[in-house]
C-alpha positions in Angstrom: 23.8 24.9 4.8 20.7 24.3 4.1 20.7 21.7 6.6 20.4 24.1 9.0 17.5 25.9 8.3 15.9 23.4 8.0 16.4 22.4 11.6 15.5 25.9 13.3 12.7 26.3 11.6 11.3 22.5 12.3 12.0 23.1 15.7 11.1 26.8 16.0 8.1 27.2 18.7 5.9 28.6 15.4 6.8 25.0 13.5 5.1 23.3 16.5 2.0 25.3 17.2 -1.2 23.5 16.0 -4.2 25.4 14.0 -6.5 25.3 16.2 -8.3 28.6 15.0 -10.7 29.2 18.0 -8.2 30.4 20.5 -8.7 34.5 21.2 -5.7 35.4 18.4 -8.1 35.4 15.6 -9.5 38.7 17.0 -7.0 39.6 16.4 -4.8 38.4 13.4 -6.9 36.4 11.4 -5.0 36.3 8.6 -1.8 34.4 10.7 0.6 37.5 9.9 2.2 36.5 12.6 2.5 33.2 12.3 0.7 32.3 16.2 -0.9 29.6 14.4 0.2 26.3 12.2 -1.3 26.7 8.6 -4.3 23.9 7.7 -2.0 22.6 4.9 -3.4 19.3 2.2 -2.6 16.8 1.5 -1.1 16.7 -1.7 -2.7 14.4 -4.6 0.8 11.6 -3.7 -0.1 11.6 -0.4 -3.5 11.4 -0.2 -3.7 7.9 -2.6 -0.3 6.9 -0.4 -3.2 8.0 2.5 -6.0 6.1 1.7 -3.8 2.3 1.2 -2.0 2.9 4.6 -5.3 3.6 6.5 -6.7 0.7 3.9 -3.7 -1.4 5.1 -3.2 -2.3 1.6 -0.3 0.2 0.6 2.7 -1.9 -0.7 6.3 -0.8 1.1 8.6 -2.7 -1.8 10.9 -0.1 -2.5 13.1 0.7 -5.5 12.9 -1.2 -9.2 11.1 0.0 -11.9 7.9 2.2 -11.4 4.4 0.3 -11.6 2.1 1.0 -14.9 -1.3 1.4 -13.6 -2.5 1.9 -17.6 -3.1 0.1 -20.6 -1.1 0.7 -23.4 -2.6 0.4 -26.8 0.1 1.2 -29.5 -1.7 3.1 -32.6 -0.8 6.5 -34.5 -1.1 8.1 -31.6 -0.3 6.2 -28.3 -3.4 4.9 -26.0 -3.5 5.6 -22.5 -6.2 3.9 -20.7 -5.7 3.9 -17.0 -6.7 0.9 -14.4 -8.0 1.2 -10.9 -5.6 -0.3 -9.0 -7.1 -3.3 -7.9 -3.3 -5.7 -7.6 -0.6 -5.1 -4.7 2.0 -4.2 -7.6 -0.9 -1.2 -7.6 -0.9 -0.8 -4.3 2.9 0.7 -4.4 3.5 4.6 -3.8 3.6 6.9 -5.6 6.8 7.4 -5.8 7.3 5.1 -8.4 4.0 5.3 -10.4 5.1 5.6 -14.2 4.1 8.8 -15.7 2.7 9.6 -18.9 3.0 13.3 -20.0 -0.2 13.3 -22.8 -2.0 11.5 -20.9 -2.2 13.1 -17.7 -4.0 11.1 -14.8 -7.6 12.5 -14.4 -8.1 11.1 -9.7 -4.5 13.2 -9.3 -5.0 15.6 -11.4 -8.5 16.5 -9.7 -6.3 16.4 -7.0 -4.4 20.2 -7.7 -0.8 17.2 -9.4 0.3 19.4 -11.9 0.4 18.3 -15.5 3.2 16.4 -16.4 4.8 17.3 -19.4 5.0 21.7 -17.4 7.7 23.0 -15.2 5.7 23.9 -12.3 7.7 25.6 -10.1 4.9 25.9 -7.3 1.5 23.8 -7.4 -2.4 25.3 -7.2 -4.4 24.9 -4.6 -7.9 24.7 -5.7 -11.5 24.0 -3.7 -13.9 22.4 -6.0 -17.2 20.5 -6.1 -15.5 17.6 -8.6 -12.1 16.9 -5.6 -15.5 15.7 -3.1 -17.3 13.9 -5.9 -14.1 12.1 -7.3 -12.9 11.0 -3.5 -16.5 9.8 -3.2 -17.6 7.8 -6.0 -13.7 6.7 -8.0 -13.6 3.7 -7.9 -10.2 3.2 -6.0 -11.9 5.1 -3.6 -15.2 3.1 -3.3 -12.4 -0.8 -3.5 -9.9 0.7 -1.1 -13.4 1.8 1.3 -14.4 -2.3 1.3 -10.5 -2.5 2.2 -10.6 -0.8 5.2 -14.5 -2.0 5.8 -13.4 -5.2 6.0 -10.2 -4.2 8.1 -11.8 -3.1 11.0 -14.5 -5.7 11.6 -12.1 -8.3 11.3 -11.8 -9.6 14.9 -13.8 -6.8 16.3 -16.4 -7.8 19.0 -18.5 -5.1 18.1 -19.5 -2.1 16.2 -18.2 -0.3 18.7 -15.0 -1.1 18.5 -15.0 -1.5 14.0 -15.8 2.0 14.6 -12.7 2.5 16.5 -10.7 1.4 14.8 -11.8 3.0 11.8 -10.5 6.3 13.5 -8.5 5.5 14.4 -6.2 4.7 11.6 -7.3 6.9 9.4 -7.9 10.3 11.9 -5.0 8.6 14.4 -7.5 9.3 16.9 -10.3 7.7 19.2 -13.6 8.9 18.2 -16.2 10.4 21.0 -19.1 9.0 22.5 -21.2 11.2 19.2 -19.0 11.1 16.7 -19.4 7.3 17.9 -22.9 7.0 18.4 -23.4 8.5 14.5 -20.5 6.3 13.3 -22.5 3.0 14.3 -26.2 3.9 12.7 -24.3 5.1 9.8 -23.0 1.7 9.6 -25.5 0.0 10.2 -28.0 1.9 7.9 -26.0 2.4 5.0 -23.2 -0.1 5.4 -19.4 0.4 6.8 -18.3 0.5 3.9 -20.2 4.1 3.6 -19.0 4.6 7.4 -14.9 4.7 6.6 -15.9 6.4 2.7 -17.1 9.3 5.1 -13.8 9.0 7.3 -11.7 8.6 4.0 -13.5 12.3 3.2 -13.0 14.4 6.3 -10.4 17.3 6.7 -9.5 15.7 9.1 -8.0 13.0 7.1 -6.8 15.7 4.3 -4.8 18.3 5.8 -2.5 18.4 8.3 -2.7 20.0 11.5 
């Protein structure tokens, strides 16, 4: 029974451990061969896409039905697919409903290690490149959703500190420390709350499961 095996694994002490490597065990087993801690796991491309929409408050939870098409189609000798920035609710659905074009991979997804849909991929590769950081900072989708998150945390906030705390709770599921609040408020006042939200989307804490 695979379900019984999954239950056994998920309820084990090893699986429930955190990934904090500051404990003494790192001097004995730095590679974690004996599973004394959890290995940090980066979210896949689809999960990052959905997590950004969830934090910004724009995730469309509609279930079922046909997939959404975030591209413009042009009939030609060879069909042309031109991807667009998701800017409407019907394009803010979860990635599982995204219409996948096998001949034209999505640049945002591909940069974040989403496999080529034209090939069979039993195991995804996981890379760390400069393009990934640049994509998460400058991609039009990330810029737009950073603006939505900024509007969400500022709405009804009595102070900049309160807006910062809201952003931390939405993106990182925790409250910010005093030093983090001070740094975030300074950044927001110098460059705007949207740039602070972009920064949160680009933290390891947002992209990794600890």
